C-alpha positions as CSV (number, residue, x, y, z in Angstrom):
1,X,13.2,-28.9,25.1
2,X,16.4,-27.5,23.4
3,X,15.9,-24.6,20.9
4,X,19.2,-25.3,19.6
5,X,18.5,-28.9,18.8
6,X,15.5,-27.6,16.8
7,X,17.4,-25.1,15.0
8,X,20.0,-27.6,14.0
9,X,17.2,-29.9,12.4
10,X,15.6,-27.2,10.8
11,X,18.9,-26.2,9.3
12,X,19.8,-29.3,7.9
13,X,16.6,-29.9,6.3
14,X,16.9,-26.4,4.8
15,X,20.4,-26.9,3.4
16,X,20.3,-30.6,2.8
17,X,23.5,-31.1,4.5
18,X,25.0,-31.3,8.1
19,X,28.1,-29.4,7.1
20,X,26.2,-26.3,5.5
21,X,23.9,-26.5,8.6
22,X,26.9,-26.2,10.8
23,X,28.4,-23.4,8.9
24,X,25.1,-21.4,9.0
25,X,24.8,-21.9,12.5
26,X,28.4,-21.6,13.6
27,X,28.9,-25.0,14.9
28,X,31.0,-27.9,14.0
29,X,29.6,-30.6,12.0
30,X,30.0,-33.3,14.7
31,X,28.1,-30.9,17.1
32,X,25.2,-30.6,14.7
33,X,24.9,-34.2,14.1
34,X,25.0,-34.9,17.7
35,X,22.3,-32.5,18.4
36,X,19.9,-34.1,15.8
37,X,20.7,-37.5,17.1
38,X,20.0,-36.4,20.6
39,X,16.5,-35.0,19.2
40,X,15.9,-38.3,17.6
41,X,16.5,-40.1,20.9
42,X,14.1,-37.7,22.7
43,X,11.4,-38.5,20.1
44,X,11.9,-42.1,19.6
45,X,12.3,-42.1,15.9
46,X,14.5,-41.0,13.0
47,X,14.1,-37.5,11.7
48,X,16.5,-37.7,8.9
49,X,17.5,-40.0,6.0
50,X,21.2,-39.8,5.7
51,X,23.0,-40.5,2.6
52,X,26.3,-39.6,0.6
53,X,24.4,-36.9,-1.3
54,X,23.3,-35.2,2.0
55,X,20.2,-35.6,4.2
56,X,16.3,-35.4,3.6
57,X,13.8,-35.4,6.3
58,X,11.8,-38.7,7.1
59,X,7.9,-38.5,6.7
60,X,7.8,-38.1,10.7
61,X,10.5,-35.3,10.4
62,X,8.7,-33.4,7.6
63,X,5.4,-33.8,9.6
64,X,7.1,-32.2,12.8
65,X,9.1,-29.5,10.6
66,X,6.5,-26.6,10.7
67,X,5.7,-27.2,14.3
68,X,9.4,-27.1,15.0
69,X,9.8,-23.9,13.1
70,X,6.8,-22.3,14.9
71,X,8.2,-23.0,18.2
72,X,11.6,-21.5,17.2
73,X,9.8,-18.3,15.9
74,X,7.8,-18.1,19.1
75,X,10.9,-18.5,21.2
76,X,12.7,-15.7,19.1
77,X,9.5,-13.5,19.6
78,X,9.8,-14.1,23.5
79,X,13.4,-13.2,23.4
80,X,12.8,-10.0,21.6
81,X,9.8,-9.1,23.9
82,X,12.0,-9.3,26.8
83,X,14.5,-7.1,25.1
84,X,11.7,-4.5,24.5
85,X,10.6,-4.5,27.8
86,X,14.2,-3.5,28.9
87,X,13.9,-0.9,26.4
88,X,16.3,-2.6,23.8
89,X,15.5,-2.8,20.1
90,X,17.1,-6.3,19.5
91,X,15.7,-8.9,17.0
92,X,15.5,-10.3,13.6
93,X,13.1,-9.6,10.8
94,X,12.6,-12.2,8.0
95,X,11.1,-10.2,5.1
96,X,10.2,-11.5,1.5
97,X,9.5,-9.0,-1.3
98,X,9.4,-8.9,-4.9
99,X,12.2,-7.9,-7.1
100,X,10.9,-4.4,-7.9
101,X,10.4,-3.5,-4.1
102,X,14.1,-5.2,-3.4
103,X,15.4,-2.8,-6.2
104,X,13.5,0.5,-5.7
105,X,12.8,0.4,-1.9
106,X,15.0,-1.6,0.0
107,X,18.4,0.0,-0.5
108,X,17.3,3.5,0.9
109,X,14.9,1.9,3.3
110,X,17.2,-0.8,5.1
111,X,19.9,2.0,5.1
112,X,17.8,4.3,7.1
113,X,16.4,1.6,9.3
114,X,19.9,0.2,10.2
115,X,21.1,3.7,11.3
116,X,18.0,4.0,13.6
117,X,17.8,0.4,14.8
118,X,21.4,-1.1,14.3
119,X,20.7,-4.2,16.5
120,X,17.7,-5.3,14.5
121,X,18.9,-7.6,11.9
122,X,17.0,-7.8,8.5
123,X,17.0,-11.0,6.5
124,X,15.6,-10.1,3.0
125,X,14.5,-12.9,0.7
126,X,13.7,-11.9,-3.0
127,X,11.1,-14.0,-4.5
128,X,8.0,-14.2,-7.0
129,X,4.4,-14.6,-5.9
130,X,4.6,-18.4,-5.5
131,X,7.7,-18.4,-3.6
132,X,6.4,-15.7,-1.2
133,X,3.3,-17.7,-0.7
134,X,5.3,-20.9,0.1
135,X,7.6,-18.9,2.5
136,X,4.7,-17.5,4.3
137,X,3.0,-20.9,4.7
138,X,6.1,-22.7,5.7
139,X,6.8,-20.1,8.2
140,X,10.4,-19.1,6.6
141,X,9.5,-15.3,6.7
142,X,7.7,-13.2,9.1
143,X,5.8,-11.3,6.5
144,X,6.2,-10.1,3.0
145,X,5.7,-6.9,0.8
146,X,3.7,-8.3,-2.1
147,X,0.3,-7.9,-3.7
148,X,-2.6,-9.6,-2.0
149,X,-2.3,-13.5,-1.7
150,X,-5.1,-15.8,-1.3
151,X,-7.2,-13.7,1.0
152,X,-8.6,-16.7,3.0
153,X,-5.1,-17.8,4.2
154,X,-3.3,-14.4,4.7
155,X,-3.7,-10.9,6.4
156,X,-3.1,-8.1,4.2
157,X,-2.3,-4.3,5.1
158,X,-2.4,-2.2,2.2
159,X,0.4,0.3,1.4
160,X,0.5,1.8,-2.0
161,X,-1.1,1.3,-5.3
162,X,1.3,0.5,-8.4
163,X,-0.1,1.3,-11.8
164,X,0.2,-1.4,-14.7
165,X,1.5,-0.2,-17.7
166,X,1.7,-1.2,-21.2
167,X,5.4,-1.1,-22.3
168,X,6.3,-0.6,-26.1
169,X,9.4,0.3,-28.5
170,X,9.8,3.8,-28.7
171,X,9.0,3.9,-32.3
172,X,5.7,1.8,-32.0
173,X,2.7,3.2,-33.6
174,X,0.7,3.0,-30.3
175,X,3.4,5.1,-28.6
176,X,1.6,8.3,-29.5
177,X,-1.5,7.2,-27.9
178,X,-2.7,8.4,-24.2
179,X,-3.6,4.9,-23.4
180,X,-3.2,1.5,-24.7
181,X,-6.6,-0.6,-24.9
182,X,-6.4,-4.0,-23.3
183,X,-7.7,-5.8,-26.4
184,X,-4.3,-4.7,-28.3
185,X,-2.6,-7.5,-26.6
186,X,-4.7,-10.1,-28.3
187,X,-3.4,-8.6,-31.7
188,X,0.3,-7.4,-31.1
189,X,3.1,-9.7,-30.3
190,X,3.5,-10.0,-26.7
191,X,6.2,-10.9,-24.4
192,X,4.5,-12.1,-21.2
193,X,5.9,-12.9,-17.8
194,X,5.1,-16.5,-16.4
195,X,2.2,-16.5,-14.0
196,X,4.2,-17.6,-11.0
197,X,6.4,-14.4,-11.4
198,X,3.5,-11.9,-12.3
199,X,0.0,-13.1,-11.4
200,X,-1.2,-9.7,-11.5
201,X,-0.6,-9.6,-15.2
202,X,-2.3,-12.8,-15.8
203,X,-5.3,-11.7,-13.6
204,X,-5.8,-8.5,-15.7
205,X,-6.0,-10.7,-18.8
206,X,-8.5,-13.0,-17.4
207,X,-10.5,-10.2,-16.0
208,X,-10.7,-8.6,-19.4
209,X,-11.4,-12.0,-21.1
210,X,-8.2,-11.2,-23.5
211,X,-6.0,-14.0,-24.7
212,X,-2.7,-12.3,-25.4
213,X,-0.7,-13.0,-28.4
214,X,2.4,-14.6,-26.9
215,X,5.4,-14.3,-28.9
216,X,7.6,-15.0,-25.9
217,X,7.0,-16.0,-22.3
218,X,10.0,-14.8,-20.0
219,X,10.5,-15.0,-16.4
220,X,13.0,-12.2,-15.7
221,X,11.8,-8.7,-15.7
222,X,15.0,-7.3,-17.1
223,X,14.8,-9.7,-20.0
224,X,11.2,-8.6,-21.1
225,X,12.2,-5.1,-20.7
226,X,15.3,-5.7,-23.0
227,X,13.2,-7.5,-25.6
228,X,10.6,-4.8,-25.7
229,X,13.5,-2.1,-26.4
230,X,14.6,-4.1,-29.2
231,X,11.2,-4.2,-30.8
232,X,10.2,-7.9,-30.2
233,X,7.0,-7.2,-29.0
234,X,5.0,-5.4,-26.3
235,X,4.3,-6.2,-22.6
236,X,2.6,-5.3,-19.4
237,X,4.4,-4.7,-16.2
238,X,4.1,-2.5,-13.2
239,X,5.2,1.0,-13.0
240,X,7.6,0.4,-10.0
241,X,9.5,-2.1,-12.1
242,X,10.0,0.0,-15.3
243,X,10.9,3.2,-13.3
244,X,14.5,3.1,-14.6
245,X,13.6,2.8,-18.2
246,X,11.3,5.4,-19.0
247,X,13.7,7.2,-21.3
248,X,14.3,4.0,-23.4
249,X,10.8,2.8,-24.1
250,X,7.2,4.1,-24.4
251,X,5.1,3.3,-21.3
252,X,1.4,4.1,-21.4
253,X,-1.5,3.3,-18.9
254,X,-4.1,0.7,-19.9
255,X,-7.5,1.4,-21.0
256,X,-9.4,0.7,-18.6
257,X,-7.0,1.5,-15.9
258,X,-5.5,-1.1,-13.8
259,X,-3.4,-1.0,-10.4
260,X,-1.9,-3.7,-8.3
261,X,-1.8,-3.0,-4.7
262,X,1.2,-3.6,-2.6
263,X,1.1,-4.3,1.0
264,X,2.1,-6.2,4.1
265,X,1.1,-9.8,3.7
266,X,1.2,-12.0,7.0
267,X,0.1,-15.5,7.9
268,X,-1.0,-14.2,11.4
269,X,-2.5,-10.9,12.5
270,X,0.4,-8.1,12.5
271,X,0.0,-7.9,16.4
272,X,1.0,-11.3,16.7
273,X,4.3,-10.9,14.8
274,X,7.7,-10.4,16.8
275,X,8.7,-7.0,18.2
276,X,11.2,-6.3,15.8
277,X,8.8,-7.0,12.8
278,X,6.3,-4.7,14.6
279,X,9.1,-2.0,14.7
280,X,9.9,-2.5,11.0
281,X,6.2,-2.2,9.6
282,X,5.5,1.3,11.1
283,X,9.0,2.4,10.0
284,X,8.1,1.2,6.5
285,X,4.9,3.0,6.6
286,X,6.3,6.4,7.7
287,X,9.2,5.9,5.1
288,X,6.5,5.8,2.4
289,X,5.1,8.8,3.3
290,X,8.4,11.1,3.2
291,X,7.3,12.2,-0.1
292,X,5.6,15.6,0.2
293,X,3.6,16.6,-2.9
294,X,1.9,19.8,-3.6
295,X,-0.1,21.4,-6.4
296,X,-0.4,25.2,-6.7
297,X,-3.1,26.4,-9.1
298,X,-2.4,29.6,-10.9
299,X,-4.4,31.6,-13.3
300,X,-2.5,30.3,-16.4
301,X,-0.1,27.8,-14.8
302,X,0.2,24.6,-12.4
303,X,3.0,24.6,-10.1
304,X,4.0,21.2,-8.5
305,X,6.3,21.3,-5.4
306,X,7.6,18.0,-4.2
307,X,10.6,17.0,-2.1
308,X,11.8,14.5,0.1
309,X,13.3,15.2,3.7
310,X,17.0,15.4,3.7
311,X,17.5,14.0,0.2
312,X,17.5,15.8,-3.5
313,X,14.7,14.7,-5.8
314,X,16.0,11.4,-7.5
315,X,16.2,11.7,-11.5
316,X,14.2,8.6,-11.8
317,X,11.3,10.1,-9.8
318,X,11.7,13.4,-11.8
319,X,11.2,11.4,-15.1
320,X,8.4,9.5,-13.5
321,X,6.7,12.6,-12.4
322,X,7.1,14.2,-15.8
323,X,5.8,11.0,-17.7
324,X,2.9,11.2,-15.1
325,X,1.8,14.7,-16.0
326,X,2.2,14.1,-19.8
327,X,5.7,14.4,-20.6
328,X,7.5,17.7,-21.2
329,X,4.6,18.9,-23.2
330,X,3.5,22.3,-21.9
331,X,6.5,22.3,-19.5
332,X,7.3,25.8,-18.5
333,X,10.0,25.7,-15.8
334,X,11.9,23.4,-13.8
335,X,13.9,24.3,-10.8
336,X,16.1,22.3,-8.4
337,X,17.1,24.0,-5.3
338,X,18.0,22.7,-1.8
339,X,16.6,19.2,-2.4
340,X,13.2,20.9,-3.8
341,X,11.8,20.2,-7.1
342,X,9.4,22.9,-8.6
343,X,7.7,22.1,-12.0
344,X,5.7,24.7,-13.7
345,X,3.2,23.6,-16.5
346,X,0.8,25.5,-18.7
347,X,-2.7,25.3,-17.1
348,X,-4.5,24.3,-20.5
349,X,-4.0,20.4,-20.0
350,X,-4.3,20.8,-16.0
351,X,-7.5,18.8,-15.7
352,X,-6.1,15.8,-17.7
353,X,-2.7,16.1,-15.6
354,X,-4.7,16.4,-12.4
355,X,-6.3,13.1,-12.8
356,X,-3.2,11.6,-13.6
357,X,-1.2,13.2,-10.7
358,X,-3.9,12.1,-8.1
359,X,-3.6,8.5,-9.5
360,X,0.2,8.8,-8.6
361,X,-0.1,10.7,-5.5
362,X,0.8,7.6,-3.3
363,X,4.4,8.0,-4.7
364,X,4.9,11.5,-3.0
365,X,2.5,11.6,0.0
């Protein structure tokens, strides 16, 4: 069996074109066509329907496609395992992730990973919940960073908790509250994401038996945030998604509190993943632990010391931390020095702040 023939067929189905498959695999179009014809001769039936508009799989081809994909994946795992035995970190990781993870984690994470493992390629696929589910099911990605999918179908390794927040225009009457009752969404004009993009939002409403008063239903996160800023309604998104917008709109936790858990989602057990993937996942776990977080309790003040190895404290994280601990109310002193942030607060509200701080400790420890 030729792995190249299987790759040629898989690429042809993926792109719907022999020419695009050839470009992706760095072969000529006649070579791709010859490999697929050879595969059809081996099997004794057609695998592709060829037309002027492109190619599509036959029923038999569609039935064999996931098996072919699994064979190719296992062959790549075998190659990586051989390299690993020789002490070489070589391979490919196909990773799916939500937009919030791609925007806020991946740039720094992938930069650091590439510096340490330059011969491991990362193929990043950005998608919503349904897309990630399908990619996992069809074997297009090795694993995903997502919220938990259907538990009976996939394995899930929790990483962090991401708090769900009500977002409101800055001048909204509710913006002065400490929390927003979930029932408010049945009364206020709401800008709600589609279920295929944010299943966690819909899950919260269903659990609370609240039917939101939908004024607009939008697929894009940035569009939702922009509409909230313009006063067109309120919405519900995760804290990771709105980190860069804390100064432009009000953001309050729900009552009762809700979080989504982000983690590693796989179709097989993690120990069955490729060596490259099993190198990346522990690296990700350690990367998330690079935030150090300390609370020092004084007689009249609370001092928070936090830093990240070899990096200055990001302004967005500073804003997040201040909002987590109740904004600037009670703030006595802020000091940046050598990448270390020290924030001192009046201790009068420390119990309230401590509860909030503990909830967000995953961001720093």
